[in-house]
N, C-alpha and C positions, 0 to 999 in steps of 0.2 A: 495641469492635466491630472485627472483623477486616477489614482492608482488602481491596478487591477491584479487579478490572479492569473498566473500562467499554468495551464494544465498540459503536461507533456505525455503524449501517447507513444509508447515504444512499439506498438503494433496496432494497426487500424482497429481490429475487433475489440481491443481492451480499452473501452471508454470509461468516463467518469461515473456513469450510472446514477446511483442515489446521490452522490455528491453534486452532480450537475443540477439535479432537482432542487437541492438546498440552495445553491447559488441563484437559481432562477427565482425561487420563492423570496429570497432576501434581496433580490435585485442588485446583486454584486457583479460588477464587470469582470469578465474573464475572457481569455483567449486560449484556444486549443491548438497545440502544435503536434503534428503527427510525424514522428521521426521515420516511420516506414515510407513516408512520401518525401523524405529527405528535406523536411522543413529545417531551416537554420534557426538557431536560437536567437531570440531578440535581445535587445539591450536590457540590462537588469535595472536601469535607472527608475523605471516607473512601476516596479513590481512590489505589491504588498505581500505576496506569498507565491510559492511554487509548489505544485503537486505533480509528482512523477508516478505514473501508473506502471502496471506490469508488462511483461512481454517474454518471449522465448529466449532472448539473448542471455549470455552470462556476463556478469560484471567483470569477469576475467578475460573476456574477448579482447583481442588486439585490434579490432576494427576501428575505423575512424569514428563511426557512430558512437561506440562506447567510450572511446578516449575523449571525444568532444563532450559527451554527456557528463563524464566524471569531472572534467575540468570546469564545465559550467556550474556544477554543484559545488565545487570548491570555491568558486567565486561567490555563489549564494551564501555559503557559510562565512566567508570572509566579511561579507557585507552585513551579516546578521539578519538576512531576510528569512521570514518564517518558511518552513519546509515540511511537507508531508510526502513520504514515499510509501508506495504500496507494492509489495512483492519485489520485483526487480528494483522498484524505486527505493526500497529499504537497502537492498544489496549495493546499489551504486552509491547511496549515501554513506554507508559504512566504509566502502572502498575509498571514497573521496576523503573521508576523515581519518584514514590511516589504519582501518581494520582490514580483516581478510574475509574473502568469500570462498567457501569450501563445499565439498560434497556433503549433503545432508545425510545423517545416519539412517533416515527413513525418507523415502520419496513420498511426500504428502500430496495426495490427489483427491479432490472431492470433499464430501462432507463427513465420511465415516473413516475412523482410524483403524489400524491393523487389528485391534481387539473387538471391533464391531460397534464401537461407541462413536458419538459425535466428536469430531475434532473440537477442542476447546483451547482458549487462551486464558491463563489464570494470572491476575495481577499480582505483582510483587508488592512488598511494603512501599517501595518508592512509587509504584504505579497507583496504589490506593490514594496517594496524596498528590497526584499530578492533575493539573486542570484539564488534561485531555479526557479524563474519565469522570468528570463532574456529572452527578446525577445518574451514574451508571453503577451496576453491580461489580463484583470482583471476578466474575467468570463469564465468558462469552462463547457461544457456539460460532464456529468460523468455517469458512470455505478455503480450501488450499489448492494450490496449483504450482508446486515448486519441487525441484530436486537438489537445490543448493541451500546453504544456510550461511550465517555470518559468525565471525569471531570478533569479539569486541576488544577495544583498547581500554585502558584504565579510566580514560576520560569519558567513556560512554556509560549510560545508565540503562539497565534492563528494567523495563516497566511491566512486561508480561512474559510468561514462559509457557511452554507446551511440554507434554509428556514425552513425545518422540523427537521433537526438534525444539531444543530449549529456548533459543533466542527468538522470541516471537514479536515483541514490540520494544523498540529501542529509542532512547533519546540522546541526541548529540548536542552538546551545548545547552542553551536555554530555550531554544525554539525550533529545533529540527527533530522531527519524528519519523520513524520508519516502522512499518507494519508488515510482517511477513505474509499474513493471510489477507483475504479479500473481504472488506466490509461494504463494498460498493455495488455488489451484485444485484441485478434485477432479474425477474423472470425472463424478460426479453433477451438480456445478455446471456443468461444461462443457455437459452436455445441456440444462440449463435456459437457459443463456446463449445457445446457438446457436439456440434456438427463440424466444427473447424479445427479444434485443438486435438493433436494426435494422442495425448495422454487421456483426455476425457473420452475420446472415441473408443478407447479400449474398455471402458466401463459400460454397465447397463444404463442406457439413457433413461428408460422409464424409472429405474430405481433412483437415479440422480434427481429426477423431477419430484419423485415421492419424498426423498430426503429433504429437498428444499422446502417443499410444501409443509413438512412437519415443523420447521423452525422459522418459516418466512416472516411471520408477524414479529416475533422477538428479534430476529436477525435485522429486519428493516428498522425497527425502533432503535436498536443499538447503533446501526450505521448512521442513521440520521443524527442521533444525539452526539456521537463521536465527531462527526464532521462539523456540526454546529459548534462544538467545544473547540475544535481546531481553529475555526474562523474567529472565535472569540479570543483565543490566545494570540492570533495574528492582528488583533485590533480591529476586526471587521464586524 
């Protein structure tokens, strides 16, 4: 049986976006599991990679959903299966690998930081040499939607940092990555999120659209390249 990618949605509205387009372009088999609809995790025997998306939960929640998700990721790590976590997907990865999830010093929401500039992620020296960022620059404009952050163990590598929330992109082991920001956003997804997410609904919707329009071409290019790079690291 041909191996495939498992995409895990923590909430129905937060889908794979740009990433799904790349998978379809490259004709890579994938399955989407929506945990909001109580989908059970499949067997890991046939998985080439796992991608866990964002959601409103905390990795510190004691719910069966989060406990099962963390244990599933532990099994992924034990088996050495390639992993990419986005937002909550980063936080459950770090928790599964022995790190901590704590309140962020700044609740990062949208495109613009507290000083009125675009939120950015800056590669560390380790990040500049990691295959995840092949053919990319060292600084990226990003979109944020989180109030928690991670504390790393000695065995984790920081690949990119932020000005207000330091730990932005993390590597665990040789092939598990976590990204605090969102690189998968499409205009259609933004419309859904600004209408349904409680934090985004408190912001000026027209300003959010304008902010996205200002960086959309570069943002989309970075997202596509980053996801292609991840698939390459997974042997796909």
